[in-house]
N, C-alpha and C positions, 0 to 999 in steps of 0.2 A: 784785407790788408796785405800788402806786398810781402813776399817771403824771399829770403836769400840763403844761399848755401853756407853752411857752417864749416868753412875750411875743407879739410880732407875727410870729415866724418861721414859725409853723404846725407846728413840731416839738413832740413830747411827750417829756419826760424822766421817768425814774424819780425817786421822791422822794429817793433817795440816789444819789450818784455815788461812783465809786472814784477816790480821789486817788492819783497815782503814787508818793507817798512810801511807800505800803504795800509797794511792790515793792523798795524799797532794801534791799540786803543779802540778797536772795533769789537762789537759783539760777534758771536759766531754767525748769527743771521746776516749781519752787515757784511762780514767777510765773505760768506757764501754768495751774497748778491753781487759784490763787485768782481769776484772771480768769474761768476757766470757772465756778467756784463763784458768782461775782458775777452772771454772765450767767444762770445757772440759777435764781438767786434773784430775777431780774427787773430787774437793773441794766442800763441801756443808755447811761449817761452816764459817760465816762471823762475825767479831767482830769490833765494832766501838764505838766512844765516841764523845760527843760534843766538847771536848777539843782538838781533833785532827785537827790541822790546824786553821787558823784564821777564825772567824765567822762561826764556825761549818762546815768548808770546806769539811771534809771527809764524814760527814753525807749527805751533799748536793750532793756530787758526787755519793755516794753509792746507794742512793734511786733510782735515774733514771737508774743506771747501772743494778739494780736487777729487773727492770720491765720485766715481762715475765718469770722470774725465781723464784719469791718470794715463791711460794707454795712448791718448791722443795729444799729450803735451810733453814738452821738453822741460824736465825739472832739474834745476841746478841748485846746489847748496855749497856751503863754505865752512871752513874751520879756522879758528885763530890758533889752534894748537900747533906747536912746532916740533913735538916729539912724537914718535911712533905710537907709544902707549896712549898719549892724550888724544891723538887723532883717531885711533881705533875706537876708543870709548865714545868720543863725540859723534863719530859717524853712525854708530849703532843707535845712539840716542836720537839722532836726527831722523834716521829711517823709521823709528817707532813713532815719532811725532808726526811725520809726514805720511804715515799709513802706506808705506811702499816697501818693496823688497829690494829696490835698487834706485840709484840716482843716475840720471843721464850725464850729469857733469858734477864733479867734485873739485873744489877749488881751495887752494891756500889763500886765506883771506887777509887782505890789507897788508901786503908786504910793505915794510917801511924802512928797513935797515939791512944792509948787506950782512950784518952779523946774524940776523934771523935766517937768511938764506944759508949761511954756513951751518947753522944748527939743523935746518931742515934736511940738508943733503949729507950730513955726517952720519956715522953709524948710530942707529937708534933714533934717527930723525924722522920727521913726519912723512918724508917721501917713501920710506919703507912701507908704511901703512897704506899709502896711496896705491903703490904698485901691487901690494897684496890684495887690496880691495878690488882692483881692476881684474886681477887674475881670478878672483873668486866670484866675479859677476855682480858684486855689490855696487860698483860704479862702472860706467862705460867709458867716459872720457875724463881727462885730467887737465886742470887749468889753474890759474891764479888770478887774484885781483891785487891791484897795487895803486897807491897814491905817490909812490916814490919811483922816479925814473931809474935811479941808480940800482935800487933793489930789483926792479923788474928786469932790467938788462942783465943783472947778475944771475937771476934765476933762469933766464933764457939761455945763458951760457952753459948752464949745468945740464939742461934737459930740454928736449923739444916737446913742449906742451901742445895740447890740442887747441886751447883757447887762452887768451889774455884779456882780462877785463880791467880797463883803466880809463881815466878822464880823457875824453875827446871833446873839447869845448873851444869855441873860437877865441875866448879871452885867454885861457891858459895857453893856447896854441900860439897866438900872435903876440901877446904881452908877456907870457911866461916861458915861451919856447918849449913847453911841455907837450909832447905828442909826436912830433915828426920823427924822432929817432926810434921811438917804440913802434910806430906804424911801419917804418922801413925795416926794422929788424924782424918784425912779425911776418911781413911779406917775404923776406928772404928765407925764413924757416918754414913757411907754409902754415903759420899759426893763425887761427881765426881770431879776429879782434871783436870784442864786445865793448860797448861804450858806457861810461858813467858821466854824470854831471853835464849833460848836453845843455841843460837850461840853467846852469849856474851863472851868477854874475860876479859877486865878490863876497868877502866875509861881512857878517853883520857888524855895523859900527859898535865900538866899545860901549857897553851898557845899554844898547838899544834892545827893545823887546823883539823876540823872534815872531814876526807876523805869520810865518809858516812853521809851527813847532817841530815838524818832522824834518826840517831842513836846517842843518847847522850852518849853512851858507845862505846868502841872500839869493833867492832864485829869480829868474826872469819871469814875471807874471804878466807883462804887457803882451797881448796876443800877437801883435805884429812882429815885435822883436823876438818873441819866443819861436815864432814860425821860422825866422831866419836862423836863429841859433840851432834849432833842431835840424833844419835842413843842412846847415853846415856840417853837423855831425854825420848825418846820413849820406852826405855827399862824399865823405871820406871812405877809404877802403875798410869798412866795418860790416859786420853781419847784422847787428841789432843794437839798439840803445835802450837803456833802462831810465825812464823819466824820473823826476823827483818823487819822493815818497809821500807827498801831500796828495790826498785823493782828488782835490779840485785840479791841481796841476797835472796829475796823471790823466784825468779825463780831457783836459785841454790838449795834452800831447796826443791822445787818441784821435781827437778831431783833426789836429794838424797833420798827423801821419797819413790820414785818409787822402789828403791832396798833395802828398809829397812829390816834389820834382827837384832835380839838382839845382844848386845855386848857379846863378849866372856870374860871369866875371865881374859885372858891376856890383852885384850884391856882395860878392866876396870882398871887393875893395871897400865897400861901405862898412862891413863888419871889421875889417882890419883897421879902418880909421876909428871906429867906435872903441875898439879894444885898447887903443893907445892911452885913453884917459881913465882906465879902470885897473885896479890892483887885482891880479889873478889869484885864485885860491891855491894854485899850485904852480911851481916853477921848475924848470929843468935843473939838474944837478950842476 
């Protein structure tokens, strides 16, 4: 699988990463198998969070599954904690679950409101713990994930992060205006972009069953459209994309990434036309 440089870190990541949600509901044997499969297919980027699954299930599956592979992979984790004390405690718990003495990337998870950013950067805020952890060698790089453009831009005005993880999706981009400003700001600051929701379509209709239980949104499951959607994301200035958390869709993305080539102008126009009739899962502020 193609690899790209992760901003100014000097590290190279595979085009796709494995998101820990894929492991939720699996036995340890199943988790071991899909992690081995991903590594054999060329993936070296793994991303997880304590909130994936009940009782930190994804972390507890991923740690043992990566034994024997840890030194050759880039391991990213996140925290929803906004205070220094909370972030310190959660970081140490994540390290224990993941069977490692350090994380390659630690991220503020799911920034959604500017008020959260204020707390994070205030005295006693989570950023204190992040900087301490980097100084102590517990984490190497610092980043954030966000579904809010306003919160993401606010965070980037306070600190030059190593990475930013956010939705880069053709429907949110064209129909919701979400993405262009964040991509531009990241390029200005030299922040590496990592992508979420590349294969998202829209929200599930009210009362409709979730055909893909790991996806709170309706994913694109048609292979032809999924190919265009994933290639849209990978054609933007990003390092890597994390596919949906459903194992079948993850494997579909693996197959599609093997034949990645940039979108043509005609394909981009087709996606822009398609997006006009779809309600995006995220919109710009």
